C-alpha positions in Angstrom: -8.0 -3.4 7.8 -6.9 -2.1 4.5 -3.2 -1.6 4.4 -1.8 -0.9 1.0 -3.9 0.8 -1.7 -3.2 1.9 -5.4 -5.7 3.8 -7.2 -6.7 5.8 -10.3 -9.0 8.6 -9.5 -11.0 10.8 -12.0 -10.2 14.4 -11.5 -9.9 17.9 -13.3 -6.4 19.1 -12.8 -5.0 22.3 -14.3 -1.8 20.5 -15.0 -0.1 17.0 -14.8 1.6 16.1 -11.5 5.1 14.4 -11.4 8.2 14.2 -9.3 10.4 14.4 -12.3 10.6 13.0 -15.8 12.6 10.6 -17.8 13.3 11.9 -21.3 14.1 9.9 -24.5 15.9 11.6 -27.3 16.4 10.6 -31.0 19.7 10.7 -32.8 19.4 14.5 -33.5 18.5 15.4 -29.8 14.7 15.9 -30.3 12.5 14.6 -27.5 10.7 11.3 -28.5 9.1 10.3 -25.3 8.7 11.8 -21.8 7.8 9.6 -18.8 6.6 11.3 -15.6 8.1 9.9 -12.3 6.0 9.5 -9.2 6.1 12.3 -6.5 7.1 10.8 -3.3 5.2 12.6 -0.5 6.4 12.1 3.3 3.7 11.7 6.0 4.0 12.7 9.6 5.9 9.4 10.4 8.3 9.2 7.5 6.3 6.7 5.6 6.1 7.8 1.9 2.9 8.0 -0.5 3.5 8.3 -4.3 1.2 10.4 -6.5 1.3 11.0 -10.1 -1.2 12.5 -12.8 0.3 11.7 -16.2 -2.8 13.6 -17.6 -5.1 16.4 -16.2 -7.9 13.9 -16.0 -6.6 11.1 -13.6 -4.7 11.2 -10.4 -2.7 8.0 -9.3 -2.1 7.3 -5.6 -0.2 4.3 -4.2 1.2 3.3 -0.9 0.6 2.1 2.7 -2.1 4.6 3.4 -2.8 3.4 6.9 0.9 3.8 7.8 1.3 7.1 6.1 -1.7 8.6 7.9 -1.2 6.9 11.4 2.5 6.0 11.5 1.6 2.3 12.0 -0.4 -0.4 10.4 -1.3 -2.6 13.4 -5.1 -1.8 13.0 -7.0 0.7 11.0 -10.0 1.3 8.7 -11.4 -1.6 6.7 -13.1 0.7 4.2 -11.0 1.8 1.3 -13.1 4.7 0.4 -12.8 6.5 3.9 -9.2 5.5 4.0 -8.5 7.2 0.5 -10.6 10.2 1.3 -8.6 10.7 4.6 -5.3 10.5 2.5 -6.8 13.1 0.1 -7.7 15.4 2.9 -4.2 15.3 4.3 -2.4 15.8 0.7 -4.9 18.8 0.2 -3.1 20.7 3.0 0.5 20.0 1.6 2.0 22.8 -0.3 3.3 21.7 -3.7 1.4 18.6 -4.0 -2.1 19.0 -5.1 -3.2 22.3 -6.9 -6.0 24.2 -5.1 -8.6 22.3 -3.1 -10.3 18.9 -3.6 -13.6 20.5 -4.7 -11.6 22.5 -7.2 -10.4 19.3 -8.9 -13.8 17.7 -8.8 -13.7 15.7 -5.5 -16.6 16.8 -3.1 -16.4 14.1 -0.6 -16.2 10.3 -0.3 -19.2 9.8 -2.5 -17.2 11.5 -5.5 -14.8 8.5 -5.4 -17.3 6.1 -7.1 -15.5 6.1 -10.5 -12.1 5.3 -8.8 -10.3 2.3 -10.2 -8.5 -0.1 -7.9 -5.2 -1.5 -9.2 -4.0 -3.1 -5.9 -5.6 -3.7 -2.4 -4.2 -5.4 0.6 -6.6 -6.8 3.0 -5.0 -7.6 6.3 -5.5 -8.9 9.8 -3.7 -10.1 12.9 -4.2 -13.6 14.5 -3.3 -13.6 18.1 -1.2 -16.7 19.2 0.3 -17.4 22.8 3.9 -16.2 22.1 6.2 -15.4 19.4 7.6 -18.9 19.5 4.1 -20.1 18.5 3.9 -17.6 15.6 7.3 -18.9 14.2 6.3 -22.4 14.8 3.2 -21.8 12.9 5.0 -20.4 9.8 7.5 -23.2 9.9 4.7 -25.7 9.7 2.7 -23.7 7.0 5.9 -23.6 4.9 6.3 -27.3 5.1 2.8 -28.5 4.8 0.5 -25.6 3.5 -0.9 -25.4 0.0 -3.1 -22.9 -1.6 -5.5 -23.7 -4.6 -3.9 -22.4 -7.8 -0.8 -21.0 -6.1 0.8 -24.3 -4.6 3.3 -24.3 -1.8 4.3 -21.2 -0.1 7.6 -19.6 -0.6 9.6 -18.3 2.6 11.3 -15.0 1.5 13.2 -13.4 4.3 10.8 -14.6 7.2 7.7 -14.0 5.1 5.7 -16.8 3.8 4.2 -16.0 0.4 1.4 -18.2 -1.4 1.5 -16.9 -5.1 5.1 -15.8 -5.1 5.9 -13.5 -8.0 9.5 -14.4 -8.2 10.9 -11.1 -8.2 8.2 -9.4 -10.4 5.3 -7.3 -9.2 2.2 -9.5 -8.7 -0.8 -8.9 -10.8 -3.3 -11.4 -9.4 -3.4 -12.4 -5.8 -1.3 -13.5 -2.9 -1.7 -14.7 0.8 1.3 -13.4 2.8 2.1 -14.4 6.5 4.6 -13.1 8.7 5.6 -12.5 12.4 4.5 -9.0 13.2 6.8 -8.6 16.1 10.2 -8.8 14.5 8.8 -6.9 11.3 8.3 -3.7 13.6 12.0 -3.9 14.5 12.9 -3.5 10.8 10.0 -1.0 10.1 9.7 0.8 13.4 6.6 1.8 15.1 6.2 5.4 16.4 8.5 6.0 19.4 5.5 5.9 21.9 4.5 2.4 20.7 8.2 1.0 20.6 8.6 1.9 24.3 5.2 0.7 25.5 5.6 -2.8 27.1 2.0 -3.6 26.6 2.2 -2.8 22.9 5.4 -4.9 22.4 3.9 -7.9 24.3 0.7 -7.8 22.1 2.5 -7.4 18.9 5.0 -10.1 19.5 2.0 -12.6 19.8 0.7 -11.4 16.3 0.7 -13.5 13.2 0.1 -11.0 10.2 -1.9 -12.2 7.4 -2.4 -10.3 4.2 -4.6 -10.9 1.2 -3.3 -9.0 -1.7 -5.4 -8.5 -4.8 -3.5 -7.0 -7.8 -4.6 -5.6 -11.2 -5.9 -8.5 -13.0 -7.6 -10.1 -10.1 -9.5 -6.7 -9.6 -10.4 -6.3 -13.1 -11.7 -9.8 -13.6 -13.9 -9.6 -10.3 -15.1 -5.9 -11.2 
């Protein structure tokens, strides 16, 4: 499934979109530079999506679209176009977010997203083991013995094993990330009806989450 998505979409907006601005002044108090902030949009399940349009010709969207739409990212669409269009349709109905209808800004359906530029995409999946103990054992072993071409050994960061660790900076090429999904859902909770379902809890505790994260430079080079 597709988890995180960051995109720039060509559009025709009546005005830029921002959630505020940072303004730089010169010594006399005149404005030298204005930087638009992202507008954080809450979904139905408290997950946030950020949008911004620094100009009237391009809309930026970034976030965990799967979780923003459904409240969880245990499973979902593996098509970035359909996922993005579903998010746009949800944004269209939110007052104060997008001006007018999607068609009024030049978006007439999923086919109109062909010129969209991807700047990050997380391609994710679940590997099912026998128990949570087995998931943790695999992660310990992979940390000690695993190596990734051009990325070397993995780095364990708060229970998450990262190959291609960016050392505190935003990655721009690629990473492979692995972690136990069960404990992660206790930090980033699922919807209540899932958290109280014993079958969901039993299944998710057996899941090893694997994410292939592709960043801006990697996506540019591969087209």
